[in-house]
LUMZAVEX-555101 format. One record per residue (C-alpha): residue number from 0; x, y, z. Coordinates in pm, 1 decimal. Layout:
BEGIN
+-------+----------+----------+----------+
! marvo !       c1 !       c2 !       c3 !
+-------+----------+----------+----------+
!   NUM !        X !        Y !        Z !
...
+-------+----------+----------+----------+
***
This chain:
BEGIN
+-------+----------+----------+----------+
! marvo !       c1 !       c2 !       c3 !
+-------+----------+----------+----------+
!     0 !  -8940.0 !    996.8 !  -5837.6 !
!     1 !  -9018.0 !   1016.9 !  -6201.3 !
!     2 !  -9213.9 !   1287.1 !  -6221.8 !
!     3 !  -8907.5 !   1518.0 !  -6027.4 !
!     4 !  -8714.8 !   1393.5 !  -6306.1 !
!     5 !  -8956.8 !   1518.6 !  -6577.7 !
!     6 !  -8934.7 !   1851.6 !  -6395.7 !
!     7 !  -8607.0 !   1864.1 !  -6460.2 !
!     8 !  -8587.1 !   1725.6 !  -6811.3 !
!     9 !  -8865.5 !   1949.1 !  -6916.3 !
!    10 !  -8667.0 !   2288.9 !  -6720.5 !
!    11 !  -8324.4 !   2180.6 !  -6882.1 !
!    12 !  -8433.9 !   2151.3 !  -7231.3 !
!    13 !  -8601.7 !   2489.4 !  -7219.8 !
!    14 !  -8258.7 !   2628.6 !  -7108.0 !
!    15 !  -8099.0 !   2441.6 !  -7388.7 !
!    16 !  -8337.9 !   2573.0 !  -7653.0 !
!    17 !  -8257.3 !   2876.8 !  -7567.4 !
!    18 !  -7920.0 !   2881.7 !  -7608.0 !
!    19 !  -7930.2 !   2650.4 !  -7951.4 !
!    20 !  -7852.2 !   2923.1 !  -8215.5 !
!    21 !  -7521.0 !   3068.3 !  -8012.5 !
!    22 !  -7335.6 !   2660.1 !  -8038.4 !
!    23 !  -7545.9 !   2367.1 !  -8211.3 !
!    24 !  -7258.1 !   2108.7 !  -8100.0 !
!    25 !  -7231.0 !   2232.1 !  -7769.0 !
!    26 !  -7610.8 !   2222.3 !  -7731.5 !
!    27 !  -7662.9 !   1855.4 !  -7796.0 !
!    28 !  -7354.7 !   1730.9 !  -7570.4 !
!    29 !  -7569.5 !   1982.0 !  -7283.6 !
!    30 !  -7901.5 !   1842.1 !  -7401.3 !
!    31 !  -7763.5 !   1440.2 !  -7372.8 !
!    32 !  -7588.5 !   1551.3 !  -7001.0 !
!    33 !  -7899.7 !   1682.6 !  -6915.6 !
!    34 !  -8074.2 !   1367.9 !  -6965.2 !
!    35 !  -7809.7 !   1145.7 !  -6819.9 !
!    36 !  -7772.2 !   1336.1 !  -6494.9 !
!    37 !  -8154.0 !   1300.6 !  -6463.0 !
!    38 !  -8147.8 !    942.1 !  -6531.7 !
!    39 !  -7906.9 !    898.1 !  -6264.7 !
!    40 !  -8097.5 !   1071.3 !  -6044.1 !
!    41 !  -8441.2 !    838.3 !  -6145.6 !
!    42 !  -8261.8 !    526.0 !  -6139.8 !
!    43 !  -7913.0 !    529.7 !  -5975.5 !
!    44 !  -7733.7 !    399.6 !  -6270.7 !
!    45 !  -7412.7 !    643.6 !  -6279.4 !
!    46 !  -7473.0 !    895.9 !  -6595.5 !
!    47 !  -7102.6 !    785.8 !  -6721.7 !
!    48 !  -7241.0 !    455.2 !  -6797.1 !
!    49 !  -7558.9 !    557.2 !  -7009.4 !
!    50 !  -7293.9 !    767.7 !  -7159.5 !
!    51 !  -7090.1 !    497.2 !  -7240.3 !
!    52 !  -7366.6 !    266.6 !  -7369.6 !
!    53 !  -7519.5 !    546.8 !  -7597.4 !
!    54 !  -7175.2 !    593.7 !  -7720.8 !
!    55 !  -7135.0 !    266.9 !  -7806.1 !
!    56 !  -7485.3 !    253.7 !  -7986.1 !
!    57 !  -7401.8 !    572.5 !  -8150.0 !
!    58 !  -7083.9 !    388.5 !  -8325.2 !
!    59 !  -7288.3 !     79.0 !  -8398.4 !
!    60 !  -7558.0 !    340.9 !  -8618.3 !
!    61 !  -7301.0 !    492.3 !  -8781.8 !
!    62 !  -7112.0 !    167.4 !  -8902.6 !
!    63 !  -7409.9 !     -7.0 !  -9036.1 !
!    64 !  -7707.8 !     38.3 !  -9228.4 !
!    65 !  -7958.2 !   -159.9 !  -9049.1 !
!    66 !  -8066.6 !    104.8 !  -8795.5 !
!    67 !  -8216.1 !    403.6 !  -8914.4 !
!    68 !  -8036.1 !    779.1 !  -8800.2 !
!    69 !  -8136.0 !    832.3 !  -8431.7 !
!    70 !  -8446.5 !   1087.7 !  -8386.2 !
!    71 !  -8344.5 !   1259.5 !  -8095.9 !
!    72 !  -7962.3 !   1327.3 !  -7936.1 !
!    73 !  -7975.9 !    951.2 !  -7753.4 !
!    74 !  -7916.6 !    678.6 !  -8016.0 !
!    75 !  -7964.0 !    353.8 !  -7783.9 !
!    76 !  -8203.8 !    175.1 !  -8014.0 !
!    77 !  -8492.6 !    -34.5 !  -7965.2 !
!    78 !  -8687.4 !   -207.9 !  -8335.7 !
!    79 !  -9060.7 !   -109.9 !  -8286.3 !
!    80 !  -9150.4 !   -487.7 !  -8233.3 !
!    81 !  -8934.6 !   -497.9 !  -7914.8 !
!    82 !  -9054.9 !   -178.9 !  -7814.6 !
!    83 !  -9392.3 !   -213.9 !  -7832.3 !
!    84 !  -9427.8 !   -615.1 !  -7755.2 !
!    85 !  -9371.0 !   -893.6 !  -8022.6 !
!    86 !  -9786.1 !  -1007.4 !  -8034.8 !
!    87 !  -9882.5 !   -628.9 !  -8026.1 !
!    88 ! -10122.2 !   -593.1 !  -8365.5 !
!    89 !  -9972.6 !   -210.8 !  -8338.1 !
!    90 !  -9591.9 !   -187.9 !  -8366.7 !
!    91 !  -9623.3 !    202.2 !  -8292.2 !
!    92 !  -9860.1 !    180.3 !  -8015.5 !
!    93 !  -9749.4 !    422.6 !  -7702.4 !
!    94 !  -9981.7 !    340.1 !  -7472.2 !
!    95 !  -9770.4 !    228.0 !  -7142.9 !
!    96 ! -10061.3 !    -28.0 !  -7046.9 !
!    97 ! -10070.2 !   -178.4 !  -7350.3 !
!    98 !  -9724.2 !   -191.7 !  -7428.5 !
!    99 !  -9692.1 !   -377.2 !  -7111.2 !
!   100 !  -9961.1 !   -649.0 !  -7152.3 !
!   101 !  -9770.6 !   -682.1 !  -7497.9 !
!   102 !  -9436.4 !   -799.2 !  -7323.3 !
!   103 !  -9292.9 !   -463.7 !  -7467.3 !
!   104 !  -9042.6 !   -326.3 !  -7300.7 !
!   105 !  -9121.7 !     24.1 !  -7358.5 !
!   106 !  -9173.1 !    283.2 !  -7067.2 !
!   107 !  -9270.8 !    619.2 !  -7006.0 !
!   108 !  -8971.8 !    827.7 !  -6882.4 !
!   109 !  -9105.7 !   1191.6 !  -6894.7 !
!   110 !  -9439.2 !   1163.6 !  -6742.6 !
!   111 !  -9651.1 !   1237.3 !  -7047.8 !
!   112 !  -9848.0 !    928.9 !  -7024.5 !
!   113 !  -9672.4 !    789.9 !  -7370.1 !
!   114 !  -9420.1 !    533.3 !  -7409.4 !
!   115 !  -9252.3 !    709.3 !  -7747.4 !
!   116 !  -8982.3 !    575.0 !  -7926.5 !
!   117 !  -8912.9 !    935.7 !  -8067.6 !
!   118 !  -8848.3 !   1068.9 !  -7703.6 !
!   119 !  -8505.4 !   1055.8 !  -7567.3 !
!   120 !  -8604.1 !   1035.1 !  -7207.0 !
!   121 !  -8836.2 !    721.2 !  -7241.1 !
!   122 !  -8585.0 !    557.2 !  -7443.3 !
!   123 !  -8290.2 !    617.7 !  -7216.8 !
!   124 !  -8510.7 !    563.6 !  -6934.3 !
!   125 !  -8609.0 !    207.0 !  -7061.7 !
!   126 !  -8202.4 !     95.7 !  -7080.2 !
!   127 !  -8142.2 !    253.8 !  -6732.9 !
!   128 !  -8452.8 !     83.4 !  -6534.0 !
!   129 !  -8332.8 !   -267.8 !  -6719.5 !
!   130 !  -8020.0 !   -179.5 !  -6580.8 !
!   131 !  -8127.0 !    -94.6 !  -6266.0 !
!   132 !  -8252.0 !   -410.4 !  -6175.9 !
!   133 !  -7922.0 !   -568.4 !  -6179.2 !
!   134 !  -7804.9 !   -305.5 !  -5933.7 !
!   135 !  -7594.5 !     10.5 !  -5931.5 !
!   136 !  -7216.8 !    -95.2 !  -5883.7 !
!   137 !  -6965.1 !   -166.6 !  -6184.9 !
!   138 !  -6979.5 !   -511.9 !  -6178.4 !
!   139 !  -7360.8 !   -546.5 !  -6142.6 !
!   140 !  -7363.5 !   -307.9 !  -6458.2 !
!   141 !  -7125.8 !   -504.8 !  -6649.3 !
!   142 !  -7346.4 !   -826.2 !  -6602.7 !
!   143 !  -7667.0 !   -626.6 !  -6714.3 !
!   144 !  -7479.9 !   -505.6 !  -7020.0 !
!   145 !  -7343.4 !   -875.1 !  -7115.8 !
!   146 !  -7722.0 !   -995.8 !  -7055.7 !
!   147 !  -7894.3 !   -693.5 !  -7280.5 !
!   148 !  -7607.3 !   -755.4 !  -7574.1 !
!   149 !  -7427.5 !  -1083.1 !  -7549.7 !
!   150 !  -7126.4 !   -995.8 !  -7675.3 !
!   151 !  -6772.8 !   -949.0 !  -7472.2 !
!   152 !  -6673.1 !   -587.6 !  -7714.9 !
!   153 !  -6975.4 !   -458.5 !  -7654.6 !
!   154 !  -6974.9 !   -468.4 !  -7267.7 !
!   155 !  -6562.5 !   -402.4 !  -7291.2 !
!   156 !  -6631.3 !    -81.2 !  -7498.5 !
!   157 !  -6906.4 !     32.4 !  -7326.3 !
!   158 !  -6681.3 !      6.4 !  -6992.6 !
!   159 !  -6410.4 !    201.3 !  -7142.7 !
!   160 !  -6656.9 !    472.8 !  -7281.1 !
!   161 !  -6770.2 !    533.7 !  -6923.4 !
!   162 !  -6427.1 !    515.2 !  -6788.9 !
!   163 !  -6306.1 !    806.5 !  -7036.2 !
!   164 !  -6616.1 !   1004.8 !  -6968.6 !
!   165 !  -6586.9 !    954.6 !  -6550.9 !
!   166 !  -6244.2 !   1106.3 !  -6585.5 !
!   167 !  -6307.2 !   1372.2 !  -6816.4 !
!   168 !  -6661.1 !   1450.8 !  -6662.8 !
!   169 !  -6757.0 !   1584.1 !  -7000.1 !
!   170 !  -6897.5 !   1457.1 !  -7346.9 !
!   171 !  -6684.2 !   1695.2 !  -7566.3 !
!   172 !  -6417.2 !   1447.4 !  -7655.4 !
!   173 !  -6435.8 !   1464.0 !  -7979.8 !
!   174 !  -6107.4 !   1612.2 !  -8064.4 !
!   175 !  -5794.6 !   1426.3 !  -8251.6 !
!   176 !  -5440.1 !   1433.8 !  -8325.2 !
!   177 !  -5191.6 !   1357.5 !  -8636.1 !
!   178 !  -5029.5 !   1048.0 !  -8498.4 !
!   179 !  -4662.2 !   1201.9 !  -8558.4 !
!   180 !  -4544.8 !   1538.6 !  -8392.1 !
!   181 !  -4517.1 !   1792.4 !  -8711.4 !
!   182 !  -4167.9 !   1881.0 !  -8637.0 !
!   183 !  -4028.6 !   1573.0 !  -8706.1 !
!   184 !  -3967.9 !   1498.3 !  -9078.5 !
!   185 !  -4236.7 !   1224.0 !  -9210.5 !
!   186 !  -4381.1 !   1134.3 !  -9550.6 !
!   187 !  -4696.7 !    939.7 !  -9621.2 !
!   188 !  -4929.6 !    844.5 !  -9903.0 !
!   189 !  -5254.7 !    629.9 !  -9932.7 !
!   190 !  -5145.3 !    259.8 !  -9916.8 !
!   191 !  -5468.9 !    110.7 !  -9813.4 !
!   192 !  -5575.2 !   -158.8 !  -9999.8 !
!   193 !  -5207.1 !   -197.6 ! -10158.5 !
!   194 !  -5105.6 !   -585.9 ! -10198.4 !
!   195 !  -4865.0 !   -739.8 !  -9933.1 !
!   196 !  -4631.6 !  -1060.7 ! -10032.4 !
!   197 !  -4483.2 !  -1134.2 !  -9657.5 !
!   198 !  -4664.2 !  -1382.2 !  -9505.8 !
!   199 !  -4888.1 !  -1499.3 !  -9820.5 !
!   200 !  -5099.8 !  -1302.0 ! -10022.3 !
!   201 !  -5273.6 !   -988.9 !  -9832.9 !
!   202 !  -5378.8 !   -617.5 !  -9870.0 !
!   203 !  -5219.0 !   -340.0 !  -9647.5 !
!   204 !  -5493.5 !   -236.7 !  -9395.8 !
!   205 !  -5376.8 !    147.3 !  -9323.5 !
!   206 !  -5138.8 !    400.9 !  -9386.5 !
!   207 !  -4750.2 !    399.2 !  -9349.2 !
!   208 !  -4632.4 !    717.4 !  -9212.9 !
!   209 !  -4250.4 !    714.6 !  -9299.4 !
!   210 !  -3999.3 !    889.9 !  -9034.7 !
!   211 !  -3690.9 !    822.2 !  -8830.8 !
!   212 !  -3631.2 !    579.3 !  -8571.2 !
!   213 !  -3752.2 !    707.1 !  -8234.0 !
!   214 !  -3974.6 !    969.0 !  -8392.6 !
!   215 !  -4271.4 !    986.5 !  -8133.8 !
!   216 !  -4590.8 !    823.1 !  -8194.1 !
!   217 !  -4939.0 !   1022.3 !  -8079.5 !
!   218 !  -5241.1 !    884.6 !  -7977.0 !
!   219 !  -5495.4 !   1005.7 !  -8215.8 !
!   220 !  -5809.8 !   1019.4 !  -8018.9 !
!   221 !  -5934.7 !    968.1 !  -7679.3 !
!   222 !  -5966.9 !    594.1 !  -7578.3 !
!   223 !  -5840.7 !    299.6 !  -7417.5 !
!   224 !  -5543.3 !     64.4 !  -7462.6 !
!   225 !  -5697.5 !   -224.3 !  -7554.5 !
!   226 !  -5391.0 !   -408.8 !  -7700.5 !
!   227 !  -5032.6 !   -415.1 !  -7658.8 !
!   228 !  -4750.4 !   -684.4 !  -7762.6 !
!   229 !  -4568.3 !   -854.4 !  -8068.5 !
!   230 !  -4732.5 !   -963.8 !  -8365.4 !
!   231 !  -4518.9 !  -1151.8 !  -8633.5 !
!   232 !  -4661.5 !   -864.7 !  -8928.9 !
!   233 !  -4691.6 !   -581.5 !  -8708.1 !
!   234 !  -4410.6 !   -645.8 !  -8431.3 !
!   235 !  -4472.2 !   -437.6 !  -8154.8 !
!   236 !  -4818.6 !   -284.7 !  -8187.4 !
!   237 !  -5055.3 !   -117.0 !  -8032.7 !
!   238 !  -5426.2 !    -82.5 !  -8029.8 !
!   239 !  -5683.3 !    178.8 !  -7859.2 !
!   240 !  -6040.3 !    188.0 !  -7880.4 !
!   241 !  -6210.1 !    525.8 !  -7905.2 !
!   242 !  -6525.5 !    668.0 !  -7840.5 !
!   243 !  -6703.9 !    568.7 !  -8163.5 !
!   244 !  -6576.3 !    221.7 !  -8100.0 !
!   245 !  -6365.8 !    251.6 !  -8345.1 !
!   246 !  -5993.7 !     78.2 !  -8270.5 !
!   247 !  -5663.0 !    257.0 !  -8393.8 !
!   248 !  -5385.4 !     12.7 !  -8471.2 !
!   249 !  -5003.1 !    114.7 !  -8465.6 !
!   250 !  -4774.1 !    -93.3 !  -8604.7 !
!   251 !  -4388.4 !   -181.9 !  -8635.4 !
!   252 !  -4243.2 !     29.8 !  -8334.9 !
!   253 !  -3945.9 !     33.6 !  -8182.3 !
!   254 !  -4074.7 !     78.7 !  -7814.4 !
!   255 !  -4355.6 !    185.9 !  -7628.6 !
!   256 !  -4369.6 !    494.0 !  -7392.5 !
!   257 !  -4238.4 !    418.4 !  -7092.2 !
!   258 !  -4519.8 !    311.0 !  -6837.7 !
!   259 !  -4779.6 !    271.4 !  -7063.8 !
!   260 !  -5012.0 !    -19.1 !  -7032.4 !
!   261 !  -5341.6 !   -225.3 !  -7159.3 !
!   262 !  -5610.7 !    -93.5 !  -7029.0 !
!   263 !  -5493.6 !    328.0 !  -6974.6 !
!   264 !  -5675.8 !    568.7 !  -7081.3 !
!   265 !  -5483.2 !    855.8 !  -7335.9 !
!   266 !  -5598.1 !   1164.3 !  -7463.5 !
!   267 !  -5521.0 !   1325.7 !  -7881.4 !
!   268 !  -5140.3 !   1338.7 !  -7845.6 !
!   269 !  -5046.8 !   1157.3 !  -7569.2 !
!   270 !  -4726.3 !    967.9 !  -7689.7 !
!   271 !  -4768.7 !    609.7 !  -7687.6 !
!   272 !  -4458.9 !    490.9 !  -7839.7 !
!   273 !  -4218.9 !    544.4 !  -8089.4 !
!   274 !  -4155.6 !    495.2 !  -8455.9 !
!   275 !  -3915.1 !    163.3 !  -8574.9 !
!   276 !  -3936.2 !   -114.9 !  -8823.9 !
!   277 !  -4022.6 !   -414.5 !  -8596.7 !
!   278 !  -4203.0 !   -700.2 !  -8754.5 !
!   279 !  -4218.4 !   -967.1 !  -9032.5 !
!   280 !  -4042.4 !  -1251.7 !  -8785.8 !
!   281 !  -4042.1 !  -1398.6 !  -8460.2 !
!   282 !  -4037.3 !  -1144.8 !  -8143.6 !
!   283 !  -3752.3 !   -894.4 !  -8150.3 !
!   284 !  -3689.7 !   -873.8 !  -8531.9 !
!   285 !  -3623.4 !   -594.1 !  -8657.7 !
!   286 !  -3490.0 !   -370.2 !  -8964.9 !
!   287 !  -3650.7 !   -593.3 !  -9278.7 !
!   288 !  -3790.7 !   -250.5 !  -9389.1 !
!   289 !  -3752.3 !    127.3 !  -9348.0 !
!   290 !  -3861.4 !    275.6 !  -9014.7 !
!   291 !  -4230.3 !    403.2 !  -9009.5 !
!   292 !  -4581.9 !    399.5 !  -8843.7 !
!   293 !  -4837.3 !    138.5 !  -8950.0 !
!   294 !  -5151.3 !    317.9 !  -8864.0 !
!   295 !  -5509.3 !    130.1 !  -8924.3 !
!   296 !  -5825.9 !    226.6 !  -8826.4 !
!   297 !  -6168.2 !    -28.0 !  -8757.5 !
!   298 !  -6505.6 !    -24.7 !  -8765.7 !
!   299 !  -6724.4 !   -231.0 !  -8539.1 !
!   300 !  -7080.3 !   -261.4 !  -8657.3 !
!   301 !  -7201.8 !   -477.3 !  -8317.0 !
!   302 !  -7119.3 !   -816.2 !  -8517.1 !
!   303 !  -6778.6 !   -773.9 !  -8631.8 !
!   304 !  -6450.9 !   -565.5 !  -8736.7 !
!   305 !  -6337.6 !   -411.8 !  -9084.6 !
!   306 !  -6037.2 !   -198.2 !  -9170.7 !
!   307 !  -6119.9 !    124.3 !  -9386.1 !
!   308 !  -5896.2 !    353.1 !  -9526.3 !
!   309 !  -5727.6 !    584.1 !  -9276.8 !
!   310 !  -5564.0 !    820.6 !  -9508.5 !
!   311 !  -5863.2 !   1049.7 !  -9555.7 !
!   312 !  -5882.6 !   1141.5 !  -9134.8 !
!   313 !  -5517.1 !   1166.3 !  -9160.0 !
!   314 !  -5515.8 !   1410.1 !  -9393.2 !
!   315 !  -5759.4 !   1606.1 !  -9187.1 !
!   316 !  -5613.5 !   1565.1 !  -8857.8 !
!   317 !  -5318.1 !   1695.2 !  -8993.5 !
!   318 !  -5467.2 !   1973.7 !  -9155.5 !
!   319 !  -5576.6 !   2058.3 !  -8809.1 !
!   320 !  -5289.4 !   2032.2 !  -8639.4 !
!   321 !  -5111.4 !   2266.7 !  -8895.7 !
!   322 !  -5400.3 !   2488.7 !  -8809.7 !
!   323 !  -5332.6 !   2503.8 !  -8462.3 !
!   324 !  -4987.7 !   2544.8 !  -8500.9 !
!   325 !  -4997.9 !   2903.8 !  -8685.5 !
!   326 !  -5302.5 !   3043.0 !  -8451.9 !
+-------+----------+----------+----------+
***
């Protein structure tokens, strides 16, 4: 079965290389999808689970500096020590027999006689083969992911990434939207890091977009609704996790879009709620400040999350939205 996958992978790679100069970005998506689909054939792990794990690890790499940039198109990470074996005197060993002898995890995924960290097929096959040891249904895959990452958020993020990829059937899901429609009156400035007084000394972890009550609030990316409900600071708020593991926070809403629930998949531009002035008190508190959307973004590095300034992203998405509107 492995050799069958090898032929498919090599054949796909030749086709992709021929088209690379036409659209490099689409070429990357095509190359990844070919790897995912071929590993699904070999290991029976659905392609969207592999895509979800790869997207999670790509986000982890982007959020920190502990891991070097991936050499190929697959971002699943193994340390050289883990790959070749903790007692292996050669951490760059690629002989599958030697790697196995020293309890390394690396496997030969493309049948060329080596188990190489620099070859996408080897890395992806090693990961997929591990998951296949737990079974092929969603519940058993999640068990495998928990044993692999030992982190609830990792399993939750990968599960939701997989759900998104399964729904849309493509990896090309990088579009974004500005969080309020351009046709409404709104204003905003860079307010991240400003001091805040209510509830004790703290900094402002976001950008305030001032708009009238009931102005629609839009999802800014493909993602899954991870949080809804009341918070004494943010009032009626909503959190969405995207395919880069970035958490998008929408605060001070007057209400949610009808029917929207925790766990729902959203796309850029979907209406998720409406601008309000809720917060700074117990549930139902309104009107302690002018109506506005508090928009925050948080990165996940695999261990913890922290806020970063969303203003540059907002300006970029607004610019693109205006460009699209005038096209």
